[in-house]
Steps between C-alpha positions, in 0.01 A plus 500: 500500500248727341243690707185649340505886529175507687622252759825694545326817545281350773794349681683839501187669628480254793871560583438882513193461711680281749785750519253779571391316818850423601471131424811333342420361169585142406800423277416470135685211342557505134592164335814515285679264276835423643789563255716205402868457510710446190779241518821540312498264198726191540779446243388222265757221455664464161339222296719217375522440121292183555233697682497767226458227239226343697314832526541568135367153383126441553414173671308255294159425655334168451119541510354227727150386393210508749373152589154412369225601738762709693237642738574825691825689524500784747730785432597753751617812292609861560229755428698647212463170311121510510420575135783294351428195711129528438575473124740203555219336706263531195755369262607199709142406586394521134793281394458251783145370559459401859757762628366755738736790606411687815695831535548668835625853442626710778818699619783251514557544877137421566526186286809385702315550820211290357723222404688485826161491676409189312300617193508236233668582167698332215698798359635815652601802273622805689615847396836483696763266598457621860148371508618171362783483753242562780292211360814278484577578855140416589559165349211521247699488172567151356772556247749758374323824383549626147497851377229521238453867429623852592343837536574875536344785691317803383328801648132523423268809530131542431391555142445872563832532699377772736836547665672556166760227555736455209797303648600286793679799647154673557408241767689735738281807406319660785139375550530190289283208620697188438375144562742208523467135589600403844866434554473120529304480182754444212401797292511703824856393580611552131338850513692604795821370354437703179425808703825453697682466162362832397582660838861388452519723185484828672608685183173394338259456781628739767636459853154448680337276240455202736353688788268699264367182329449322828304792629276494191387128563131506596419133482676164501312212324523122542540421130605674168140488364372693793761778421394512141133529583549790746683689235255421223207619722681834568545418877868571463717726262745214432606145575776257414400173340653254252510582132277195440223648714446819296152532351327767294355648817839646599797675341841340535800718595837351429743402782841526341681176453793606716279541809238233425487177673464164314245280659569124479223248513572138617262202471510160678294209601344488846547243769197272521390588144461279196856478367402366154257787408728752669790400280270513182373853606845648573642356173223684306576831680871453397417397150511741196117501492469578865771766476319668202181535702695665778685731263162613349414634845814693545726254678862441395551144386798312638562278194 
């Protein structure tokens, strides 16, 4: 929590005045960001030759046409998909007269809550398998999810970089104002996992890296775009976002591949939605044309 200098001086003056008259001063409580705990990585099971072959071979996608006068398709999509899905909306509506795509962008965890509480939608596209699993447990997903794109993390700093940050290791420097997404937001969870990966490499990042970074967190946002906005406006020295979110308003600082976290984006039809137009929309997202649009915005295609 930041306190304006004038307000802090007034508060201290009040404390001294109370002490002079023998009156016990009230406790001053300063809000702090609780540090997180890093879990030991689980050993990944060895892939069978059949699984390795399946991963190496892209799955052929059959594009399903939209019906004539398809009407409205409502898509609940992670905030990081805003620009790419907006272009996809324009492309599909131009190619399909009578189609009206309504996008609802928010943090994945907020979208899951909306769906479970009964918000109507046809398609759900989240930024993590955890969010999709929560939606499945909430019985709002109508069919098997499919991974349609991937993403990586990057540190972003304001264009004038007032804190002089040049590497991810600098996030532990004294006095750095770091903004992250909340832990239950996919990018917030991925960010903490990446920081834990760095902390495990004590030779590079030092023994107290985790505690130092946690102590530098001044704000936790409810979606990745809010993190980006705070950094771009100079309200923080640094933040962690997806590489696809980087704009000309900020500078991107590399997070090394060995400590980065790969974000996986699943998509699926929603219970109660229009199955026919959901299938057509999802097939376009998985098609070469849809994947090209996503790639143009910095996402990693899966085909």
